[in-house]
C-alpha positions in Angstrom: 0.1 0.0 0.2 1.4 3.2 -1.0 0.6 6.4 0.8 0.7 9.9 -0.2 0.6 11.8 3.3 -1.3 14.8 1.7 -4.0 12.4 0.8 -4.6 10.7 4.1 -6.9 12.3 6.6 -6.3 10.8 10.1 -8.5 13.4 11.6 -11.8 12.0 9.6 -13.6 9.7 12.1 -15.2 7.9 9.1 -11.7 6.2 8.6 -12.1 4.5 12.0 -15.9 3.6 11.6 -15.6 2.2 8.0 -12.1 2.2 7.0 -8.8 0.4 7.8 -6.6 2.7 10.0 -3.9 -0.1 10.5 -3.2 -0.3 7.0 -2.8 3.3 6.8 -0.6 3.6 9.9 1.6 0.7 8.6 2.2 2.7 5.4 3.0 5.8 7.2 5.3 4.0 9.6 7.2 2.7 6.4 7.1 5.7 4.2 6.5 8.9 6.4 6.7 8.2 10.2 6.4 11.9 10.9 4.2 13.6 8.4 2.1 16.7 8.1 -1.7 16.2 8.0 -3.6 19.3 6.5 -7.1 19.5 8.1 -8.4 22.8 6.5 -7.1 26.1 5.7 -4.0 26.7 7.5 -5.0 24.1 10.3 -3.1 20.8 10.4 -0.9 18.6 12.7 2.2 16.4 12.6 1.3 12.9 12.6 3.6 10.4 14.5 3.2 6.9 13.9 6.5 4.9 15.1 6.6 3.5 18.7 9.9 5.1 19.5 8.6 8.8 18.3 5.2 8.2 20.0 6.9 7.4 23.3 9.2 10.5 23.1 6.3 12.9 22.4 4.4 11.4 25.4 7.2 11.4 27.8 9.3 14.4 26.8 7.1 17.0 28.7 10.2 19.4 28.3 9.7 19.6 24.4 5.9 18.9 24.2 3.2 20.6 26.1 -0.3 19.2 27.2 -1.8 22.4 28.1 -2.9 23.5 24.7 -5.1 20.4 24.3 -4.4 16.7 24.3 -7.1 15.6 21.7 -7.7 16.2 18.1 -11.2 17.7 18.8 -9.3 20.7 20.4 -7.1 21.4 17.2 -6.8 25.2 16.8 -8.6 26.0 20.0 -7.4 26.9 23.5 -7.8 24.6 26.2 -10.1 26.0 28.8 -8.9 23.8 31.5 -5.3 24.1 31.1 -3.4 24.1 34.4 -6.7 23.2 36.3 -7.4 19.5 34.9 -4.8 16.9 35.5 -4.8 15.8 31.8 -4.1 19.2 30.4 -1.5 20.3 33.0 2.3 20.1 32.8 4.8 19.2 35.4 5.4 20.3 38.0 1.9 21.5 38.7 0.6 18.1 37.1 2.9 15.9 39.7 1.4 17.9 42.5 -2.2 17.0 41.2 -1.5 13.7 40.5 0.0 12.7 43.8 -3.0 12.8 46.0 -4.9 10.5 43.3 -2.2 8.1 43.6 -2.2 8.1 47.4 -5.7 7.8 47.2 -5.7 4.8 44.9 -3.2 3.0 47.1 -5.6 3.5 49.9 -8.7 2.4 48.0 -7.6 -0.2 45.4 -9.8 -2.2 43.2 -8.3 -5.2 45.0 -10.3 -3.7 48.2 -13.5 -4.3 46.3 -12.8 -7.5 44.4 -15.8 -9.4 45.4 -18.2 -6.5 44.9 -16.7 -6.0 41.3 -16.8 -9.6 40.4 -20.4 -9.6 41.5 -20.9 -6.5 39.3 -19.4 -8.3 36.4 -21.5 -11.5 36.8 -24.6 -9.2 36.4 -23.0 -8.3 32.9 -22.8 -11.5 31.7 -26.0 -13.6 31.6 -26.1 -17.1 33.3 -27.1 -19.3 30.3 -28.8 -22.6 31.2 -26.9 -26.0 30.7 -27.4 -27.4 27.1 -28.7 -24.0 25.7 -27.0 -21.2 23.7 -27.9 -17.5 23.9 -27.0 -14.4 21.9 -26.3 -11.0 23.4 -24.7 -7.8 22.4 -21.3 -8.2 24.1 -20.2 -4.6 23.6 -23.5 -3.3 25.1 -22.9 -5.5 28.1 -19.0 -4.3 28.4 -20.3 -0.5 28.2 -21.3 -0.9 31.7 -18.2 -2.4 33.1 -16.4 1.0 34.0 -18.9 1.9 36.5 -19.0 -1.6 37.9 -15.4 -0.6 39.4 -15.9 2.9 39.9 -19.3 2.7 41.4 -17.6 1.4 44.7 -14.5 3.1 44.4 -16.2 6.7 43.9 -19.3 5.8 45.6 -21.6 6.6 43.1 -25.3 5.8 43.4 -26.3 2.7 41.2 -29.2 4.8 39.9 -26.8 7.3 38.4 -24.5 4.9 36.6 -26.4 4.7 33.3 -26.4 8.4 32.8 -22.6 8.5 33.4 -21.9 5.7 31.0 -24.0 7.9 28.6 -22.1 11.1 29.3 -18.6 9.6 29.2 -19.4 8.4 25.7 -20.3 11.7 24.7 -17.1 13.0 25.8 -15.1 10.2 24.0 -16.9 9.7 20.9 -18.9 12.8 20.1 -18.8 12.2 16.4 -20.7 8.8 16.8 -24.2 9.0 15.5 -25.3 7.0 18.6 -24.0 9.5 21.0 -24.2 12.8 19.1 -26.6 15.3 19.8 -28.7 17.3 17.2 -26.5 20.2 17.8 -23.4 18.2 16.4 -20.2 17.1 17.6 -19.1 20.4 19.4 -22.4 20.6 21.1 -22.3 17.0 22.2 -18.6 17.4 23.7 -19.6 20.7 25.4 -22.8 19.2 27.0 -21.0 15.8 28.0 -18.2 17.9 29.8 -20.7 20.5 31.4 -23.0 17.8 32.9 -20.4 15.4 34.1 -18.3 18.3 36.0 -21.9 19.5 37.2 -22.4 16.1 38.4 -19.2 15.6 40.3 -19.6 19.2 41.6 -22.9 18.2 43.2 -21.5 15.0 44.7 -18.5 17.1 46.3 -20.9 19.8 47.6 -23.1 17.1 49.3 -20.0 15.2 50.5 -18.7 18.4 52.1 -22.1 19.2 53.7 -22.2 15.7 55.2 -18.8 16.1 56.6 -19.6 19.5 58.0 -22.6 18.0 59.8 -21.1 14.6 60.6 -23.7 12.9 58.5 -22.9 9.8 56.7 -26.4 8.3 56.9 -28.5 7.9 53.7 -26.1 6.4 51.4 -27.0 2.6 51.4 -25.2 1.7 48.3 -22.0 3.9 49.0 -19.3 2.5 51.0 -17.8 4.8 53.8 -14.2 6.3 53.1 -14.6 5.9 49.3 -12.3 7.6 47.0 -14.1 10.9 46.8 -14.1 11.1 50.8 -10.3 10.2 50.6 -9.7 13.1 48.1 -11.7 15.5 50.2 -9.7 14.9 53.2 -6.4 14.7 51.7 -3.6 17.6 52.1 -1.0 18.6 49.6 1.6 21.0 51.0 -0.1 21.6 54.1 -3.5 22.3 52.4 -6.6 20.5 51.2 -7.2 20.0 47.4 -9.4 22.8 46.1 -12.7 21.6 44.7 -11.5 22.0 41.1 -8.7 19.3 41.9 -11.1 17.1 43.4 -13.4 17.3 40.3 -10.6 17.0 38.0 -9.4 13.6 39.6 -12.9 12.2 39.4 -13.5 13.3 35.9 -10.2 11.9 34.7 -10.8 8.4 36.5 -14.4 8.3 34.7 -13.0 9.1 31.4 -9.9 7.0 31.6 -12.1 4.0 32.7 -14.9 4.4 30.3 -12.3 4.3 27.3 -10.1 1.4 28.6 -12.4 -0.8 30.5 -15.5 -0.9 28.2 -13.5 -1.6 24.9 -10.8 -4.0 25.6 -13.0 -7.1 26.3 -14.7 -6.6 22.9 -11.4 -6.3 21.1 -10.3 -9.5 22.6 -13.5 -11.3 21.9 -13.4 -10.4 18.3 -9.8 -11.5 17.8 -10.4 -14.7 19.5 -13.6 -15.6 17.6 -11.9 -14.9 14.3 -8.9 -16.9 15.1 -10.9 -19.7 17.1 -8.6 -19.3 20.2 -11.1 -18.5 22.9 -10.9 -22.1 24.3 -7.1 -22.0 24.0 -6.7 -18.9 26.2 -9.7 -20.0 28.6 -7.8 -23.3 29.2 -4.5 -21.4 30.1 -5.0 -19.4 33.5 -1.4 -19.1 33.7 -1.8 -16.8 30.4 -4.4 -14.3 32.2 -2.1 -11.6 33.0 -0.1 -11.7 29.7 -3.5 -12.0 27.8 -4.9 -8.9 29.6 -1.8 -7.1 28.2 -2.1 -8.2 24.7 -5.9 -7.3 24.9 -4.8 -3.7 25.9 -2.1 -3.7 23.1 -4.5 -5.0 20.5 -7.5 -2.7 21.4 -5.4 0.4 22.0 -8.8 2.1 23.1 -7.2 5.7 23.3 -6.3 6.2 19.6 -4.2 9.2 20.1 -3.0 12.0 22.3 -2.0 15.5 21.0 0.7 17.7 22.2 2.4 21.0 21.1 5.9 21.6 20.8 7.3 23.9 23.3 10.5 24.6 21.0 11.9 23.6 17.6 12.5 19.8 17.8 13.7 17.1 15.4 11.4 13.9 15.2 12.4 11.2 13.1 14.9 13.7 11.0 11.8 15.9 10.6 11.9 19.4 12.0 8.9 20.6 14.0 8.3 24.2 14.8 7.6 25.9 18.1 3.9 25.6 18.8 2.9 23.0 16.1 0.5 20.4 17.1 1.8 17.1 17.1 -0.5 13.7 17.3 0.9 10.4 18.7 -1.1 7.5 17.4 -1.0 4.9 20.2 -2.8 2.4 18.0 0.0 2.5 15.4 2.7 2.5 18.0 1.3 -0.6 19.5 1.6 -2.6 16.1 5.0 -1.6 15.1 7.0 -4.1 13.7 10.3 -2.8 15.1 8.8 -3.5 18.7 6.2 -6.2 18.4 6.9 -9.6 16.6 3.9 -10.4 14.3 1.8 -7.6 15.7 -1.4 -8.3 14.0 -1.5 -11.6 15.5 -3.5 -11.6 19.0 -1.1 -13.7 21.2 -2.2 -14.2 24.9 1.4 -15.5 25.7 3.0 -12.7 24.2 6.2 -11.6 26.4 8.0 -8.3 26.6 4.6 -6.7 25.8 5.7 -2.9 26.3 2.5 -1.5 24.9 1.4 2.0 25.1 -2.3 1.6 25.7 -2.1 3.5 29.0 0.3 6.1 27.4 3.9 7.1 28.7 5.8 9.5 30.7 4.2 12.0 33.1 0.6 11.4 32.0 0.7 7.5 32.1 -2.7 6.5 33.0 -3.4 7.0 36.9 -6.0 4.1 37.0 -3.8 1.6 35.2 -3.4 -0.7 38.0 -7.2 -0.6 38.6 -7.9 -1.3 34.9 -5.4 -4.4 35.0 -7.2 -5.8 38.0 -10.7 -5.3 36.7 -9.8 -6.8 33.3 -8.2 -9.8 34.9 -11.3 -10.4 36.8 -13.5 -9.8 33.9 -11.8 -12.4 31.8 -11.6 -15.1 34.5 -15.3 -14.7 34.9 -15.9 -14.9 31.1 -13.7 -18.0 30.9 -15.3 -19.5 34.0 -18.9 -18.8 32.7 -18.7 -19.5 28.8 -17.1 -22.6 27.0 -17.4 -21.0 23.7 -18.2 -17.7 22.4 -18.6 -16.7 18.4 -19.2 -13.4 16.9 -22.4 -13.8 15.0 -22.3 -10.3 13.0 -20.5 -7.6 11.8 -19.2 -5.3 14.9 -20.3 -1.7 14.7 -17.2 0.3 15.4 -17.3 3.8 17.2 -17.0 6.8 14.7 -14.2 8.5 16.5 -10.8 9.8 16.0 -10.0 9.3 19.8 -11.9 6.2 20.9 -11.0 3.0 19.4 -13.9 0.6 20.4 -16.6 -1.4 19.3 -20.2 -0.2 20.3 -22.4 -3.2 19.3 -21.0 -6.7 18.9 -23.7 -9.7 18.5 -22.1 -13.0 19.9 -23.5 -16.4 20.9 -22.4 -17.9 23.9 -22.4 -21.7 25.1 -22.1 -22.2 29.0 -19.4 -24.1 30.5 -20.6 -27.5 32.0 -20.7 -27.5 35.8 -19.1 -30.0 37.9 -21.5 -32.0 39.9 -20.5 -32.4 43.2 -20.3 -36.2 44.5 
């Protein structure tokens, strides 16, 4: 496949819903690993497709800033949350904002809520009677997975979780017809952000009111001392976090989990069904950890992150001017033949799997540990419950430059025979 960079439009969400971005990325890695992508008029960005260059762009905060927007949806516009939201704040302030979240996560890890999360996963996967086969939309079931874990961690009422899933998708896939509002993509993104921040603002306000009055009653499905409570009580440099910092941490966790957790299982099931290797992986519990890493690599649920050059830099021999936007394609980096042997093969036993699904550098996903624990629990339950799972129809891929995910995936499942106690 010969690619002329001037004819490639990596900013077109249709490429990811209906085209083959992997073939395009492969050609760019071979022919133009750093290339200018014109969008409209004078608006454009540098596209970075090789692993080494993607890792450098994400890790080298001295050369590349996050404070002018991290997603293509903000190309050419200022980032209103710069310096206040963790994802769009550079070190050293970023590190001071991130530290409380890491401390809170150590105090309230997913492992603390293992049984509650496992029970939630079981509710997502129907219990099929012996001898029968059922069909279900696997991707739709997995869409609720992020709130299965974040519900207990953040103390989110069960009644609010469907709404939060919808708002998270509006923020991550604003171009997708299933989530886009009548006003268009920008209106969808703005509405999703506004409603999510308003939701968390109300949550934090109510927590502070209860703290002031010593009232912890009236929250039957919220565990005392959840992550929000920990953040509200935490001090940094002798002062409590500001409301904006608490909101930022909650928002970042929700968006990160919604992108990662919801779409990795579907990507894995697609590959396992296509290759007929579901039973092979299910029979190898020793490959659960490595298989989760391979599922993350294959899915690469966050397709890209954007940075802007702080100063003139050279990437793969290409000069990048100060102020130029640079888009690092994680999905391409995780299929780079120079790093991964046979990258198009889904191999649950793959070793030395240094994928970039969680990013790299200062902005490496703060919830990566929680995501890994949850995915291990999910796949363990999936394998224990179903002997076979087969994709029965065409998957519907999200129309989004950012979110690499499947929104609908029809499958047929056959239950595993349960041993009868003697």
